[in-house]
Structure formats: C-alpha cells, structure tokens
C-alpha positions as CSV (number, residue, x, y, z in Angstrom):
1,M,-249.3,165.1,-103.4
2,R,-248.0,162.8,-100.8
3,G,-248.9,161.8,-97.3
4,L,-252.4,160.3,-97.1
5,F,-252.0,158.2,-100.2
6,T,-249.4,155.7,-101.2
7,G,-247.3,156.7,-104.2
8,D,-247.8,159.9,-106.3
9,L,-251.1,161.5,-107.1
10,D,-251.7,164.2,-109.5
11,V,-254.2,166.7,-108.1
12,F,-255.2,170.3,-108.7
13,C,-256.2,172.5,-105.8
14,K,-258.6,175.3,-105.1
15,V,-257.5,177.4,-102.1
16,V,-259.3,180.2,-100.3
17,D,-257.2,182.5,-98.2
18,L,-259.6,183.4,-95.4
19,A,-257.8,186.7,-94.5
20,Q,-258.1,187.9,-98.1
21,R,-261.1,186.3,-99.6
22,G,-263.2,185.0,-96.7
23,N,-266.5,185.6,-98.7
24,S,-265.3,182.9,-101.3
25,L,-265.6,180.3,-98.5
26,D,-269.3,180.0,-99.1
27,M,-268.8,179.3,-102.8
28,L,-266.1,176.7,-101.9
29,N,-268.3,175.0,-99.4
30,K,-271.2,174.9,-101.8
31,E,-268.8,173.3,-104.3
32,V,-267.8,170.6,-101.8
33,Q,-271.6,169.9,-101.2
34,N,-272.1,169.6,-104.9
35,Y,-269.3,167.1,-105.3
36,A,-270.7,165.0,-102.4
37,T,-274.2,165.1,-104.2
38,L,-272.6,163.9,-107.4
39,A,-270.2,161.3,-105.7
40,H,-271.4,158.5,-108.0
41,L,-270.0,160.5,-111.0
42,Q,-266.6,161.3,-109.3
43,G,-263.7,159.9,-111.3
44,Q,-265.8,159.2,-114.4
45,V,-267.4,162.4,-115.5
46,I,-266.3,165.0,-112.8
47,P,-263.1,165.2,-110.8
48,Q,-262.7,163.0,-107.7
49,V,-262.5,164.8,-104.5
50,R,-259.2,163.7,-102.7
51,G,-259.7,166.0,-99.6
52,Y,-261.0,169.2,-98.2
53,Y,-258.6,170.7,-95.7
54,N,-258.5,173.4,-93.1
55,I,-254.9,174.6,-93.0
56,W,-254.0,176.5,-89.7
57,G,-257.3,178.2,-89.7
58,L,-256.0,180.5,-92.5
59,L,-256.7,178.6,-95.7
60,R,-259.3,176.1,-97.0
61,L,-258.0,173.8,-99.7
62,L,-260.0,171.5,-102.0
63,A,-257.9,168.8,-103.6
64,L,-259.3,167.2,-106.8
65,E,-257.9,164.4,-108.9
66,D,-257.6,165.3,-112.6
67,V,-259.8,163.0,-114.7
68,G,-258.4,163.8,-118.1
69,S,-259.4,166.1,-121.0
70,E,-262.2,168.5,-121.0
71,L,-265.4,167.8,-122.9
72,L,-266.0,170.0,-125.9
C-alpha cells in the first residue's frame, strides 16, 4: 500500500461492497469499533488498523497491518 505512508507497507484488507452486501457494513463497523476499544493491543497482539475508507460511496475498506503468525 502506498500513499499515506512512506515506503512500502504490507496490509490485508476487508472490503464490503455496499451494492451487494450492504448488511455486512454493520459487522464491519462493529469490528472497527472493537479495534478502537483494543487500541492498546494493536501491533502487539492484534493487527494494527491502518485505515478505514469510504471509496466512492460504493465500498468500505478496512486496512490492517499484518502482525505475524497466528497463535495456536
């Protein structure tokens, strides 16, 4: 991902197409709220939020930085 940050940044994204899956927007908004509540754990235990974007009023995109391997 380029633009808002200097250099390269590896992220994964969750995208909701409002025309197709508008009902999923509530779940994505709740996830964004949960990340905000757990902000002190971001980048250590849970992914760090890099942005939540409204794209042309058609999509919502949550960009998260990968924090490494999964816990088993």
